[in-house]
N, C-alpha and C positions, 0 to 999 in steps of 0.2 A: 504494500500500499504506500503510494507516494503521498506524503502529507499535503504538499502544496496543491497537487493535482486534485486530490480529494476535496480539499477545502474550496477550491475554485468551483468544483462541480456542485458542492453543497450550497455555496452562496448563490449559484445560478438558480437553484431550485428553491431555496429558503431565504435568500437575502433580504426580502421584504419583511420577514418575520423575525429574523435572528438579530440579536445584538442591540436592540433599542436605538434604532437610527434617529428617532425623533426625541429622545430624552437628552437632558443636559450632558450626560456622559454615556459613551457606548460601553459595551461589555468588556472590551480590553482595558479601558480606563478604570472601570469599576473593579476589575480583578487586581489591577496593578496598585490602585490606591487603597482599596478597602479590604482586601483579602490576602495581604502579603504573607500571613501565617501559613497559607496553604503550601507555598513553595512548590515542590514537585509532587505534592499529594493530590490525587484525584479523588474527590469526595463525592460519592454517589449514593448517599443514604438520606436524601432530603425528605423522603416519606417518613423516615424515623425522626429526624430533627434537622431542620435547615440551619444555616450558619448566620450569626450576627455579623454585621459589618463594623469596621473600625470607626467610621464616622458616626455610626449609630451609637456606639458605646462612648465615644467622645462627647456626643450631645447629651447622653444620659448622665455622664459624670459632671459635665458643666451644669446641668439642671440641678442635680442633687447637691452639688457643692456651692451653688449660688442661691438656692431657694430653701427657705425654712419650712419644712413640712411637719406638722404635728398630728397627733391622734385626732381624727375627724369627729370623735364623740365629745366635742367641747365647743365653746363659743369664742375661744381665743382667736387672734388674727391668724396665727399659723395653722390652726385647726380649720378655719374658714378657707384658707388657701388650699388645704388638702381636699376639703369637701368640693371646692370649685373644680379642681383638676380631676377628681374622681367623676364628677358629673359630666365634665367635658369629654372624658374618655368613654363614658357610657354612650354618649351621643355618637362618638366616633365609631364605636363598635357597631351600633345600630345602622349608621350610614354605610358601613362596610358591606352589610348584608341588604342594603336598600330597604331597611325596615323602619316604618314610621313609628315614632315614640307614642303616637296615639293608639297604635295597635300592639306594640311589643315592649317588653322590658328587658334590660340587660342585667343579669344577676351574676356577679363575679364569684368564681369558685377556684379551687386549686388546679383545675385542669378539666379536660373533656370527660375523663373517667369519673371525676367527682360530680360533674354535671349530670351524667347518666345515672349515677347512684342517687342523686337527689330526686330525679324524676321517679326512679323505681321505688324508693322508700316512701314517697308521698302521694303516689298515684292512687286514685280512688278505686282500688281493685275490689271485686266481689266474685262470688262463685259463678256469676253469669259473664264475667269479663273474659276477654281473649287478649293474649299478648302474642302478636304475630310479628315475625321478623324474617328478613331475607336470609338465605344461607350465607350470603356474602356479608358478614358482619364481624366486627372486632369482638374479642372476648368481653370487653367492657359493656357492649350492648347485650351480649348473651347473658351477662350477669344479672340483668334486670329480671330475667325469668324466675330467679330465686324469690324475689318479692312477690311476683304474680302467683307462682305455684304455692307459696306459703299461705296466701290468702284465698286459695281455692280456685283461682282462675286457670284457664287452659293456656298452655304455651305451645306455639306451633311455628316451626321453621318452614319457610315456603320458598318455592322457585317461582319466578315470574316468566310467563310466556306470552308471546305476541299472538293475537288473533286477527287475521285479515279476512273480512267478509265482503261479499258483493253487495253493492248498494245501488238501487235503481237510479238515484239522483246523481251520485258522484262517482259511481263505478266501483270504488273500494272504500271500505271503512275499517279503520284499525282500532283494535281494542286490546285489553290486557286480561290475561287469565292467570289466576293464582292457583298454583299446584301445591297443596300442603303435604308435608311429611307427617310422621307419626304425631298424634296429639298427645301432649304430656300433661298429666295431672298427678296430684298427690292427695291420697285419701285422708291423710292426717291433718289437712289444712285447718288452721284455727281462724275462722271467719267471723265468729260471733253471730248474733242474730241478724237475719236479713230483713231489710225494709222492703216489702213487696212493691211499695210505691216509688222507690228511688230509681233514678236513671242508671242504666248500665253503661259503663265507659270501657272502651277497648283501645288498645295502643298498637300502632303499626310502626316498626322501626326499620330504616334502611340507611345506607351510607350514600352521601352525594357522590363519592368516588371510592371504589373498592381499593383498599390499601394492598391487596394481594395482586390483582390484575391490572389496576388502573382504570377499569371500566367506570364511566360516569353514568349513573342511573338517570333515565329520563325523568325530570322533575314533574312531568305531568302525572306521575304516580301519586303525588300528593293530592291533587284534585280528584283523581280516580278513586282513591281510597275514601276520602272524606265524602264524596258524592255517592259512593256505593255503586259505581259503574263497572267495577271489576267483576269478571265471572269467577264464581267460587263453586266447586263441585258440591252436589247435594249432600254428600256424606260428611261435609264439614260441620263441626258443632255450631250451635247458634251464633250467628254473626249480626244479630240485631243490636240495637243500642247505638250510642254515639261513638264514632270512630275518631281518634286523635292520632296525629302523625308526628313522629320524631325523626329528624335527620341528623345523622352523625357526620358533621362537616369537618371533622378534625383534619383529615387528609385533603379533601377536595378544596377547602378554603384557601389553600396556599397558592392556587392558580385560578380557581373558578368558584368563588363563593356563591351559594344559592341566593337568588334574588327573591326576597320575601315579599316584595310588592306584587309579584306574579304567582308565586307558589307559597301559599299561606300555611306553612307548617305550624304546628302548635309548639314544637320545641326544636331548637337547633343547638348543638353543642360544638365548642371549639376550644383548642389549645393554642395559645399564641406563640409558643416557641416553634411550632410547625410553620408559622407564617413568616417570622423574621428572626428566629434563633434565640432572642432574649427579650424579656425574662422568662425563665422556666418557673414552674410551680404556680402558674396563673392561667385560668381559662374562664369561660363564661357559658351560661345557659341563656340563650335568647328565647324568651317565653312569650307566647301570645297572651295579651291581657285577660281575655275571657277564659283562657285555658289554665293559666297559673292560679286563678281563683279557686279552681277545683282541687288543687293539690292540698293534701291534708298533712301538714307538718305538726309533729308532736313536740319536739324540743324547742325551747326558746332561750335566747340569750339577750340580744338587744331588743328591748320592748319599750313602749311608751310609759308603762307603769307596772309595778308588781308589788305584792305584799309578802314578806318573808314567812309569816307564820300562819297564813290561811291560803286556801286554794284560789288565788286570784292573780291574773295578769291581763294587761291590755296591749294588744298588738299596735305597732306603729302603722300609720296609714300607708307608708311606702312599701310596695311588694319587695323591692330589693333588700331593704334593711331587715325585713322579717326572714328572708331566706338566706341571707349572708350571716353566718354565725360569728358573733364577736366582731373585732376590728378587722376590716379587710386589709389585704396586703397593699397598703396605699402607695408605698414607694415603687413596688412592681407595677402597679396600675399607672402611676405617673410615667414610668419608663415606656409603657405601651405607646404613648404618643409619638415617641421618636422612631419606633418600629413602623408605625403606620405612615410616618413621613417618608420613609424609604419606599414603601409600596406605592404611595400616592404619587411620588415623583416619577416612578417608572410607569405607573398605571397597571391595573390588573389585566386588562386585555393584552397589553404588550408583554407582560410576564407570561401569560398563557400561551401566546404565539411563540415567544422565544423558547420556552421549555418544550413545547410541542414540536418545534422544528428539530430540536436535538433528539428527542425520543423517536420521532418518525424516521429520522435518518438512521439511527442505530437499529431500530426495529427492522427496517428494510435491509440493512446490511447483514444482520444476523440471519434473516430468512434466506439470504442468498448463499451463505456459507455451506460448502459441501466438502466431504472427504474425497480423497483420490478415487475411491470406488463409486462416487456419485451419491452416497448417502448424505442426508442432511445432518448438519452438526447440531443445530438448535431446535428445540421444541419450545415455542412461545405460547403463553397462556392468555386467553381473553380476546384474541384478535379475530375469532370467528363467531363471536356472539351476535345475536340479532340486533341490527342497527335501530329497529323501531323501539326497542326497550332501553337502549343506551345511547345517549346523545353523542358521545365520542369516547376517546380513551385518553387518559391523562398522561403526564410525563413519567410513567412507571412502566418498566419492562420486567416481567417475571418469566423465567425460562429455566430450562435444564439442558445440559449438553450431552451428546452421545458420542461414543467411539465409532470407528469405522464398522465394527461388527454389530452395531445397534445396541450394545449395552450402555448403561448410563455412567457418566462421570458423577461422583458424589458431590453434592453442593458444598460440603465442608472442604473438599479438595480445592474447589474453585475459590472459596473464600480464603483459604490458607495461601494459595499461590498469588491471589490478588493482593493480599496484604504485603507479601514480599515484593510486589511490584508497586507499592505505595498507592494501591487502589482500594478505597474503603467502600464496601458494598454490604448488603445484608443477605442472609440466607435463613432458611427454615420455613415456617408457615406464617410468620409475621403476626402472631396472635389472632389469626383469622382461620380457625379450623374448618369452618364450613366451606369457604372459598378454596382452601387448600385441598380438601378431599374432593370437591366438585371438579376442579380443574385437573387434578392429578389422576382422577378416576379411581379413588380409593373407596372401596366398599366398607360397610360396617365391620365385616369380618377382617378386612385388611387392617382397619384401625385398631380393632381389639387385639389382633395378632401382634401389631407393632408395640402396643402398650405392654402386652404380656412379655415381649422380648426385652422390655426395659426402656423403650424409647420414650423420652420426655423432651420438652423444649430445651434447646441449646446444647443437646448432647451431640455425639459424633455418629449416631446411627442414621446416616443419610440415605442409605440403600438397604432395604429389608425385603427379602423374598423377591429380589430382582426389580423392585419398584422404588422410585424416589419417595422419601417421606416429607420432602419439602422442595423448595426451589431457590434459585438465585434471583435476587431483585436488585435492579439499579433504578434510581430515581433522580431526576434532575431538579435543580432549584433555580432561582432567578439569577444567580451568579455563575451558573454552569457555563462552560465554554465548549466550542467545537473541539478544542484540543483535548478536553476531558473525554469527549466521545471517541476521538481517534485513539487515545491511549488505551481505552477500554477495548476497542475492537482489535487493536494490534496485540494486546495481551491475550485475548481469547484465541486469535488466529495462531499466535506463536506457541501457546501452551496446550491447545486442544485440537489443533488441526495439523497433525504431523505430515511433513512433506517428504520424509525419507522412509523407505521400507526396509532398510538394513540397519544393523546395529553399529554404533560407534563405540570405541573403547570406553568402558565404564558405564555404558547405557545398559539397563537391565529390563528391557521390555519383555523378553521371552525366556532366554536361557542364561542363567548366571554362570554357567560353566564353560561357555564358549571361549576359546583362546587361552585357556589356562596352561601355563608351562609346568608340566608335571615333574620335570627334572630339576627344578629350582630347589635351593636349600634355604631354610628359614631359621632365624635365631631369635630368642627372646631378648628384646631391646630394653624394656623397662617394665616395672611392676609398680602399681599405685593402689594404695588402700584409702578408702573414704569412710572413716569411722562413723561420722554423723551425716545422715542423708542430706544432700544438697549443700554441704559445707566443703571447703577445700580439702584435698587429700594430701598424702605424703608419699614420696617414692622411696623404695627400698631395693637393696641388691638381692635379697632373698627373703621369702616369707612363707610361713606355714599355711597349709590348706586345712579347711574344716568342712563339715558336711553342709555348711551354708555358703561356701565359697572361700575367699581369702579370710583368714581369721580376723574377726572383729570388723569386717567390712559392712558398712551400713547397719551396724548393730544398735545405733542410737538415732533418734530423730527429735525434732522440736515440734511441739504442737501448741496452738493457742489455747487460751482458757476456755474457749467455746468448743474445743475439740478438733479444730481444723489443722490438718497436717501442713506445716510450713515448708515451702520449697523456694528456690531461687526465682521461679516464675512470678511469684507474687512478692517475695521478699529478697530482692537481689543482694541485699547486704549480707546474706548468709554466705556468699562466695568470698567474703573478706575474712571469715573465720578460719584460721589455719588450725590443723589438727596433727597430732603425733601420738602414736601408741608406743610406749617404751615397755617392751616385754620383760626386760630384766627388772625394772623398777615396779612393774605392774601398774602403770599409770596411763590414763588418757590425758594428754596435755593440750589445752586449747588456748589460742590467743586471738585478740581482735584489736584493730586500731581504735575502737571505741572504748576499750577497757584498759586501765592502767596496769593491772596485774594479770598474770597468767592464771588460768584455772587448772588445777590438777585433780583428776577424778580417779579414785582407786578402782582398778578392774575387779578387785575382790568383792565389790558391792558393799563395802562397809558404810558408804555414804548413802545407800539406797534406803528409801522408806520401806518398811516391812511389808505393807499391804500391796498386793499385786492385783491387776485387773486384766480383762480380756478386751483387746481392740480388734476391729475388723478393718483391714486395708487391702484394697485391690482383691477383694473376695477371699482374703485369707484372715484367719483369726490368730492373733498373737497374744501370748502371755507376757505382759509388760510390767515394769515397775518404774516409779519416779524417784526423784532425789530431794534432798533437803532444800529449804528455801534459798539458802545463799547461792546454790548452784543455779537455780531458776532465775534469781535476780541478775546474776552475771550474764546469762544468755539473753535475758530481756533487754539489758543494756546494750548488748552486742548487736542485736537485730533491730532495736528501736521500738519494740512492742512487747507487751506481756506474753510470756510463753513458759513452757515447762520442758525439761529434758526427759526423754523416756528411753528406756533400754529394753530390747527384746531378749527374753529368756527361753522361749520355746514357741514354735509355730505349729498350729494345728492345721488340719485339712481345710481346704477351701469349702465354701458353702456348696451344698448340693446343686442349687439352681444354676450356679455358674459352671460347675463341673459338667452338667448336662447340656449346657449351651455351647460347649467347646466345639469348634469347627475344625475338622481334620486339616492339619497343616498351618493352623493359625493359633491354636492354644499354645501359649508360650511355655511355661514351666510349672504347671500346676502339680506335677507329681514329685517335685524336688523341694527340699527344705530351703527356705529363703529367709534372709533378714529383710530389712526395709527397702528392698530394691523394687523397681517397677515391674521388671519382666524376668530377669534371669540372674544366675549367680555371678557371671563374668561378662564383661564387654571387651572384645578384642579389636584392635585396629592394626592394619598393615601400614607400615611407615611409607611405603611406596604409593599407597592410595592417597595418603595425606599430601605427599609431594605433588602428585598429579592434580589434586584439588587446588593446591596453591598456584600451580602453573596456570590453571584455568582462571583463577581469580585475578592473577597479575595481568593476564591477557585481556580480561574483561575490563579491568580498571584503566589499562592503557588506552582503551577505545572509548572512555567516558570521562566525564568531568567530576565523577564522584571522588571525594576525599576520604578514603577508608584505608585501613591497614591492609597491605597486600599479602601478609604472611599469617597463616593460621597455625598455631601450635597444636600438636596432637592432644595436649591436655584440655583443650577447649571442649573436647568431646567426652571428657571424663571416663577414659578407658581404664580398665584394670590391667590389661596386658597390651603392650605394643610389640609387634613382631616386625623384623626387617628381612628383606629378601624377596626375589621373584618379581612378577609384574604387578602393576596396580590392579586392585580388585580381584586378585586371585582368591582371596578369602571367601568371596561369594560362593565358590563352589566346594568349599571344604565341608565334609560331613563329620569326620572324626579327626582329632589330632592328638598327638602325644607330646607332652613336655616332661622331660625326665622320665619318671616311672608312672606318671599320672596320665590318664586318658580323659579326654573331654569330647563332648558331643555338641555340634553346632545346632542351634535352634532357629537359625535363619538371621536375616538382616535386622538391624536396629533402626526403628523408625525415629526420625529426627524431628525436633520441634524448635520453636524460637529460642529456647534456652541456650543453644550453641551460639547465638548471636550476641550474647552478653560477655563482656570482658571486665576484669578488675584492674584498674590502673591508678597507682598513687592513692590508694584508699578510696576510690570512687568506682561506681559501676557504670559502664557505658554500653549502649545498645546500637546495633547497626543491622543491616539486612544480610550481611555476610557472616558465615559462609552458606547459610541456608538457601539464599537466592540462587547461588551458583549450583549448589547440589540439586536444587529443584529442576534445573535445566537439563540434567542428564542422569540423575539417580532416582527418578520417580518411576514407580511401578506402573506401567501403562496398560497392562492387560487386566481384564475383569476377574480378579481373584476375590472371592467373597471377603468383605471386611478389610481388604488390603489395598484395593486400588487407590492410586494417588499418593500412597505413603512414600516418603523420601528416605531411602535406606543408605546408611553409611556405617561400616563396621558390622561385626556379627556377635550374636549372643551365644554364650556357652554354658554348659553345666557339666559337673563331674559325672563320669560314667560309673564310678565305683564308690562304695561307701568307705569313708575315711575312718579306719579304726586304729591307725598307727601314726607315727610321726612322719608326715608327708610335707615336703617343701618344694617350691619352685624357685629357680634362681636365674638372674640375668646372665645371658651368655649360653644357656642351654639350647640345644637344637630343638626346633619345633618340627615335628613330622606330621604333615597333613595327609589325609586320605580322602580323595574325591569320589570314591566308588560307593 
């Protein structure tokens, strides 16, 4: 892809819509002046949270530093100032939705979710009520059904279908058909006595724009529901009574807010950080005046009058004050003014056209991508839905990627590689389970099977039973550029559309044993022991073996007071803690630049607290013991947070459920005794493989402007054993190896994560993209092996073949004899 040529073609097609040609500043000026912090980062999760501009924050700071805002529940001058700005911003919010203050009120909340919760808990539910919601809805909208079901109402998820009928006058007449799913009810609902003469109220909820697919619902649906002109099958429970409509505009408002002068929804919810990035923790419920009067709020805080010792209070006349508990977040509300200023300067139609030009371009480019065998690379979701039901599609693209053989790339693999390329995107179901299941074609049995397999939000189970459990989502914001789109497309093409059909040295798409020189000789170069999980290790010339690996290796760990296991991924300072085991003195000696004194811990357990407990880590149960307070205080100071030191004394078998879920070829080391390691007793690196990696990094950096270290030390990978000799990556094909008198079995490659990108220099921890970014370019498993595709392997995992019942040692300089058969 030639960038200039592609941009020229893009501007020829979208130049009138892209870049704000009629605004005071064009898109290139906006990015250069207001988003310098992005640097080389491509941010494509605007559906999750868009970005604030630098000028916006400067205006906020100037406002707050020059204006005295006081609590609005007073009559002082600074309080009046606050009341005035809160009133102005309320009007600004209503104007944004083209809502007349004569018809609507703006009630500030902590966010869209809080607004939805407010409607759910105060809505006048009865046993005759129905809560109907489209399948394409956020979990926060689904949560309203808990209030409905508890009060005896029916809850029904529905699909919307278009009906086109012949009409004698106009030829064709379009209509909407509602197709309900299973009706949900709870028999134990506590509704109290029913007033037979009272009105029945029903609630229908849908998003203005689906945050999964980007589909924008036709807002004529508001009038169709309220007027009762939708077709509903006769088997549907009673749908008499008064219908009210709720629009979740949290996503859609960032580019196309609903016009409430045309589509008079009863309730609309919004979160302002999705519009202009700052402030967070503030949203609004836009409620129609006649509808909000029906809401039944129980709790009160701010009222006109109340008496402490009798059952009496008097509401304020203002709807807003009654539904806003306590003092509103007035400084955040004052800050909203400066966010709206940004949007008003650009105008919402221009923002919509700008973001749509980018998403349309990327969507079309992804649809054209093919593998060498002609198979499509991308499956996009939402592009084939009925145009009569959906006005358009927003600046959101959800998709999954396929290999040439038709199997799926996991979305976590895409996210991991994108992060290495400085591309920030979103993966999963985006808290929209209905849309996710609908677009991915997941049945109820699929969903239940996935849950039983342990799949939950934000885990790594991206492919189960051959089907994706979620998708990749990219979304554009008002400050997104063509260059962002091009970097995304280049990343997808280079990472997931292979142009070569043969292997290159070090590449492991098919067979790890090709090209291995079986006549080479190998020698043990170094031995490293890591007594405390995720802390620095120490090198030795020789060391005894035990039935858990190297003696005392990963025998200790640090955990927080809440029970969380601490590692360098979350606590990089752990890498600054040096360790040494002195076998003659019987001591574990630790040092930290944050602590003045060394800590010496006796191996004989004299400092341990007598009581032991059982911990479960990585599906294994360990018998562990803690230490006296002085040791925990030392480590808490070393890592900068409260923690405790724990020692392993015995490991029990893994839990049965995980044993049963083992996949042949993928279960690491469940049958071997382990200390606090993630996967296996030993990690082995070949020195020549590290040298080859360094050559690739140096070559890469010579051709770029990146300022990163060009040399990676083998210790960056935290190996126990480094071997020298032979060709790079020969270790991939080793099955069994012998060191001295001890035999070891290979358990396969070691999957690498971002932890290898951290280095400790002069007492500080630094992060970069290397060496993982380079490894990802040639050490990624590219065939569809269950639970392994996309993993980046470097080094191999080992376990002892024989039970150690005598004095067994390994020493630097010993010959390593591998067997590849």
